[in-house]
KEMI-512202 format. One line per field, with one value per residue (C-alpha): x, y, z; residue number from 1. Coordinates in steps of 0.05 Angstrom, whole numbers, plus 5000, padded with zeros to 4 digits. Layout:
<recs>
X	c(X/...)
Y	c(Y/...)
Z	c(Z/...)
resi	c(NUM/...)
</recs>
This chain:
<recs>
X	c(5999/6025/6013/5993/5978/5910/5906/5895/5918/5924/5914/5934/5882/5872/5804/5789/5802/5760/5692/5723/5765/5707/5660/5708/5712/5636/5627/5677/5632/5667/5625/5637/5651/5673/5690/5734/5762/5829/5859/5933/5979/6044/6084/6045/6073/6051/6038/5974/5910/5844/5854/5793/5796/5746/5749/5722/5720/5701/5708/5722/5780/5788/5805/5808/5823/5832/5825/5859/5846/5881/5841/5856/5853/5822/5770/5759/5715/5706/5657/5602/5598/5525/5500/5543/5529/5473/5516/5573/5525/5506/5579/5591/5534/5561/5631/5605/5568/5626/5687/5664/5682/5635/5610/5598/5535/5505/5431/5412/5452/5414/5442/5444/5479/5476/5408/5384/5402/5476/5513/5531/5604/5621/5648/5664/5715/5761/5824/5808/5735/5746/5692/5620/5592/5523/5468/5431/5357/5337/5344/5276/5237/5270/5253/5208/5177/5103/5056/4993/4926/4856/4855/4930/4952/5016/5031/5094/5125/5183/5238/5220/5183/5141/5187/5259/5289/5335/5307/5289/5235/5189/5143/5087/5047/4984/4916/4871/4919/4962/5032/5049/5117/5158/5217/5264/5304/5362/5425/5389/5443/5505/5559/5623/5651/5702/5729/5732/5780/5831/5894/5876/5924/5910/5886/5842/5807/5779/5728/5701/5695/5657/5606/5592/5528/5517/5486/5545/5603/5639/5629/5654/5710/5734/5732/5772/5823/5833/5845/5894/5930/5940/5965/6011/6037/6007/5999/5942/5949/5904/5870/5853/5823/5782/5757/5739/5698/5661/5645/5619/5569/5547/5530/5491/5450/5426/5407/5369/5331/5308/5285/5245/5206/5196/5169/5118/5100/5086/5032/5000/5033/5063/5069/5121/5158/5160/5191/5241/5262/5268/5316/5354/5364/5396/5441/5461/5481/5521/5555/5573/5604/5643/5673/5651/5600/5528/5540/5608/5651/5723/5726/5761/5827/5883/5926/5880/5820/5803/5753/5732/5699/5684/5609/5581/5557/5499/5473/5475/5439/5384/5375/5374/5319/5280/5287/5264/5201/5185/5197/5155/5097/5101/5100/5046/4999/4957/4953/5029/5045/4992/5019/5091/5077/5083/5091/5141/5177/5245/5262/5332/5345/5329/5370/5429/5423/5420/5479/5440/5478/5466/5399/5362/5401/5399/5323/5321/5365/5434/5481/5540/5574/5641/5658/5665/5685/5735/5751/5795/5795/5807/5741/5744/5684/5649/5595/5524/5491/5415/5384/5311/5284/5216/5246/5186/5180/5172/5238/5274/5244/5266/5336/5345/5316/5361/5422/5411/5415/5477/5511/5499/5530/5589/5600/5603/5655/5695/5693/5731/5804/5793/5812/5795/5843/5878/5908/5949/6015/6063/6046/6057/6122/6165/6202/6154/6161/6104/6028/6002/5932/5892/5823/5779/5719/5672/5604/5568/5499/5465/5513/5582/5620/5680/5730/5790/5844/5907/5961/6011/6086/6074/6027/5964/5901/5903/5837/5784/5725/5675/5616/5557/5513/5454/5485/5472/5405/5367/5348/5316/5264/5221/5225/5200/5142/5115/5043/5038/4993/5011/4997/5052/5106/5125/5129/5170/5216/5230/5243/5299/5319/5369/5416/5408/5472/5512/5486/5488/5563)
Y	c(2702/2660/2585/2552/2480/2448/2485/2551/2613/2682/2745/2810/2858/2933/2955/2987/2920/2878/2881/2862/2805/2777/2783/2743/2687/2684/2681/2624/2584/2595/2599/2650/2609/2661/2734/2750/2815/2819/2876/2877/2917/2953/2887/2855/2854/2919/2951/2970/2958/2923/2863/2831/2761/2736/2661/2633/2558/2509/2435/2384/2394/2427/2500/2555/2628/2683/2756/2797/2871/2920/2979/3041/3018/3084/3088/3020/3025/2984/2979/2929/2865/2854/2868/2810/2761/2760/2719/2769/2825/2787/2776/2851/2870/2823/2852/2923/2906/2869/2903/2972/2960/3001/2970/3030/3028/2968/2961/2940/2987/2970/2927/2851/2824/2883/2893/2964/2966/2954/3021/3061/3061/2997/2941/2879/2848/2908/2900/2965/2947/2932/2901/2908/2976/2980/2968/3032/3045/3018/3069/3050/2989/2941/2966/2908/2921/2935/2905/2946/2933/2910/2852/2851/2839/2818/2757/2764/2698/2696/2709/2665/2602/2551/2493/2478/2517/2577/2648/2678/2728/2717/2772/2747/2793/2754/2758/2706/2648/2664/2689/2750/2762/2733/2769/2730/2767/2728/2740/2742/2694/2725/2692/2724/2656/2686/2730/2671/2634/2690/2674/2602/2546/2502/2445/2492/2516/2447/2441/2509/2488/2425/2469/2521/2483/2425/2379/2388/2371/2329/2376/2439/2402/2372/2438/2470/2414/2414/2489/2485/2426/2463/2525/2488/2436/2376/2312/2264/2189/2154/2113/2176/2209/2146/2148/2222/2207/2153/2199/2252/2202/2178/2250/2257/2194/2210/2282/2262/2208/2259/2306/2252/2240/2314/2326/2270/2300/2368/2337/2301/2232/2229/2153/2156/2210/2165/2109/2157/2180/2107/2095/2159/2137/2073/2114/2160/2099/2075/2143/2138/2070/2097/2161/2162/2217/2213/2272/2244/2295/2274/2231/2284/2308/2351/2309/2249/2214/2172/2115/2077/2024/2012/2009/1941/1935/1888/1933/1994/1957/1937/2010/2031/1981/2009/2079/2056/2028/2094/2133/2084/2088/2164/2169/2116/2157/2203/2259/2261/2259/2312/2360/2350/2354/2424/2458/2515/2501/2534/2540/2520/2590/2622/2570/2584/2660/2657/2609/2553/2491/2420/2384/2450/2460/2387/2385/2442/2406/2433/2374/2410/2368/2384/2310/2310/2382/2388/2317/2309/2233/2189/2151/2084/2108/2176/2185/2180/2249/2245/2303/2322/2379/2400/2440/2427/2395/2327/2336/2356/2295/2248/2276/2263/2192/2174/2205/2159/2099/2126/2143/2075/2042/2091/2079/2004/2012/2061/2015/1961/1960/2010/1994/2027/2074/2140/2152/2216/2246/2293/2366/2427/2444/2496/2526/2580/2648/2685/2684/2624/2610/2548/2530/2470/2452/2396/2371/2372/2342/2409/2427/2454/2482/2527/2548/2593/2602/2643/2620/2666/2652/2631/2575/2607/2624/2694/2690/2636/2647/2589/2591/2544/2528/2559/2627/2615/2579/2624/2675/2620/2603/2667/2659/2587/2608/2662/2646/2587/2586/2602/2530/2506/2548/2496/2442/2485/2509/2437/2417/2469/2457/2514/2526/2588/2574/2562/2627/2671/2664)
Z	c(8807/8864/8858/8923/8943/8926/8860/8896/8861/8892/8850/8883/8856/8856/8882/8814/8779/8826/8789/8722/8751/8792/8733/8690/8741/8748/8672/8670/8717/8783/8846/8900/8963/9014/9027/9087/9113/9151/9191/9177/9223/9208/9212/9155/9084/9053/9121/9155/9114/9110/9065/9033/9004/8953/8943/8877/8865/8810/8796/8774/8767/8835/8822/8874/8859/8911/8894/8948/8953/9001/9027/9068/9141/9163/9109/9076/9015/8952/8894/8908/8868/8886/8815/8790/8847/8898/8947/8942/8961/9025/9044/9033/9079/9132/9123/9130/9194/9228/9198/9175/9102/9059/8993/8949/8907/8943/8925/8996/9042/9106/9161/9156/9218/9266/9296/9307/9381/9363/9373/9312/9294/9333/9289/9331/9284/9283/9325/9363/9377/9451/9494/9471/9491/9523/9473/9457/9444/9376/9320/9296/9273/9225/9154/9132/9065/9076/9025/9018/8985/8999/9047/9060/9131/9167/9210/9253/9276/9326/9342/9401/9379/9414/9394/9413/9356/9353/9345/9279/9260/9201/9175/9129/9084/9065/9033/9062/9071/9009/9024/8982/9013/9070/9102/9148/9201/9231/9272/9339/9366/9336/9379/9354/9331/9284/9340/9388/9340/9342/9382/9396/9384/9324/9369/9411/9348/9332/9390/9370/9297/9319/9355/9300/9284/9331/9280/9233/9279/9227/9169/9204/9240/9175/9136/9193/9194/9119/9120/9178/9148/9082/9118/9166/9117/9154/9114/9126/9117/9066/9120/9159/9097/9087/9159/9152/9090/9128/9186/9138/9110/9179/9196/9131/9146/9217/9199/9136/9174/9226/9171/9134/9198/9213/9144/9154/9222/9190/9146/9204/9199/9268/9267/9212/9250/9311/9269/9239/9308/9329/9272/9286/9358/9333/9287/9345/9386/9326/9324/9397/9386/9326/9357/9430/9417/9392/9345/9322/9357/9366/9303/9261/9290/9263/9218/9218/9249/9309/9305/9368/9323/9250/9233/9217/9145/9159/9215/9169/9114/9162/9183/9110/9096/9156/9127/9059/9090/9124/9059/9019/9069/9067/8991/8986/9029/8985/9037/9047/8972/8956/9009/8984/8910/8880/8948/8952/8887/8877/8803/8780/8753/8821/8859/8813/8819/8895/8899/8933/8956/8980/8977/8966/8901/8881/8888/8838/8787/8806/8819/8851/8904/8937/8943/8867/8855/8912/8937/8999/8990/8929/8926/8891/8851/8851/8904/8878/8877/8872/8833/8822/8781/8809/8867/8912/8981/8948/8911/8975/9010/8953/8950/9024/9020/8961/8994/9054/9007/8973/9039/9069/9007/9011/9086/9074/9019/9061/9122/9085/9109/9166/9237/9303/9337/9319/9251/9251/9231/9268/9278/9234/9201/9236/9178/9154/9189/9155/9158/9120/9095/9078/9053/9069/9026/9049/9026/9093/9100/9086/9030/9018/9078/9064/9117/9107/9160/9169/9217/9250/9253/9326/9301/9329/9292/9263/9226/9214/9167/9165/9117/9128/9068/9105/9092/9018/9026/9074/9020/8979/9032/9023/8947/8950/8996/8950/8929/8977/9038/9110/9135/9088/9122/9175/9122/9075/9130/9150/9078/9076/9149/9151/9209/9251/9289/9225/9196/9259/9272)
resi	c(1/2/3/4/5/6/7/8/9/10/11/12/13/14/15/16/17/18/19/20/21/22/23/24/25/26/27/28/29/30/31/32/33/34/35/36/37/38/39/40/41/42/43/44/45/46/47/48/49/50/51/52/53/54/55/56/57/58/59/60/61/62/63/64/65/66/67/68/69/70/71/72/73/74/75/76/77/78/79/80/81/82/83/84/85/86/87/88/89/90/91/92/93/94/95/96/97/98/99/100/101/102/103/104/105/106/107/108/109/110/111/112/113/114/115/116/117/118/119/120/121/122/123/124/125/126/127/128/129/130/131/132/133/134/135/136/137/138/139/140/141/142/143/144/145/146/147/148/149/150/151/152/153/154/155/156/157/158/159/160/161/162/163/164/165/166/167/168/169/170/171/172/173/174/175/176/177/178/179/180/181/182/183/184/185/186/187/188/189/190/191/192/193/194/195/196/197/198/199/200/201/202/203/204/205/206/207/208/209/210/211/212/213/214/215/216/217/218/219/220/221/222/223/224/225/226/227/228/229/230/231/232/233/234/235/236/237/238/239/240/241/242/243/244/245/246/247/248/249/250/251/252/253/254/255/256/257/258/259/260/261/262/263/264/265/266/267/268/269/270/271/272/273/274/275/276/277/278/279/280/281/282/283/284/285/286/287/288/289/290/291/292/293/294/295/296/297/298/299/300/301/302/303/304/305/306/307/308/309/310/311/312/313/314/315/316/317/318/319/320/321/322/323/324/325/326/327/328/329/330/331/332/333/334/335/336/337/338/339/340/341/342/343/344/345/346/347/348/349/350/351/352/353/354/355/356/357/358/359/360/361/362/363/364/365/366/367/368/369/370/371/372/373/374/375/376/377/378/379/380/381/382/383/384/385/386/387/388/389/390/391/392/393/394/395/396/397/398/399/400/401/402/403/404/405/406/407/408/409/410/411/412/413/414/415/416/417/418/419/420/421/422/423/424/425/426/427/428/429/430/431/432/433/434/435/436/437/438/439/440/441/442/443/444/445/446/447/448/449/450/451/452/453/454/455/456/457/458/459/460/461/462/463/464/465/466/467/468/469/470/471/472/473/474/475/476/477/478/479/480/481/482/483/484/485/486/487/488/489/490/491/492/493/494/495/496/497/498/499/500/501/502/503/504/505)
</recs>
């Protein structure tokens, strides 16, 4: 074992040993955070190979374990871990579609990322992939499971929607209005983000990270910076870590406020949605004063942070009180509460088995939070993590409302002692001559974001693997909708509010 900074341990593993080692980590309570494939050439240690990294994490205390497996570059195959971990099986399907790594014995061998008009045998993340070839005729319809029986019919929705949302296809099998099964088909906007990182300078990678999912600029930028800083040996001053923690909470607040209003709107209470949007606009203006951008871009920089202004505590408390009033009016309205209560419940056991994160998991009784499990800043007291147990729309609404309260209090504590202006340190060390890796773990507003980077000896990006919490949470949406009614789909979908962009990298 090779000890690395930030309590990260690397275990070089034979492919035959992988299932046993991974199973042991899972039984010990570790969570699979990421799987990334790398294409090493002849100059790499050990020579040409496909190297697969499985990152398992737990905390507190903050523990990170990487299992690294080397495979034949011409015929990369390994035994699937899907029977041990649902999330691992999804990463393996993604890896097969983009890298051509075959997970032997996988229970769901069909494509995940690559739609059926993608050419056979073309894997875009391989170094020899070349430019995209012309898309071919589809091989056939996507293999949606057909539910048969008296009175069963299908309702296809999307991928193009009437609202200003990204594309996703939903296939409902229903009887009357009751949903028997829902299948979501994503990756209509696969952008090649991971490929776009390759070869960029460390600084040039940051704007791309900020744009992985537009509403999560701070979360993804911070996860990227933490990973690069670990790999490049960049220290971060205490004041900068404090400013970063503050920005992370500002991002949490304005997104949660928007969702509270949207949930009210989906049950016909448009007046409360209008008030939520009014409050969100004030928060966006506060963001612009704080970093120069309404979505807080530019606040997190490599080696530090840059604040244009420090948020005023009294102003934030007034906005918090305004949000509380909106939430109280919503929950005091019998129609709103009745529609929220018991709708699309996700049991804790299912959320745990699927690997759910963030408010989706916390509404189902799972209190995991990276600010506590993997802290990048020494908080004066642990952040408050609201948890509910019913797993329904009401619980997801309550978790958001309570997180706004907790985040406002945390921002006001973090603001003490901060000043405007940049807080950074000099650039990366120049002594290392080998490929170096780093991992950043951040509790974004949707849940835990994990980013792993590898830096070349020339201080460029060799590989960046970002993982948005939506990758873990999307499979939970169809499960929660089983046995509900079709009119509850928009409400349930908004209560999850998963990112298409963060998923469809």
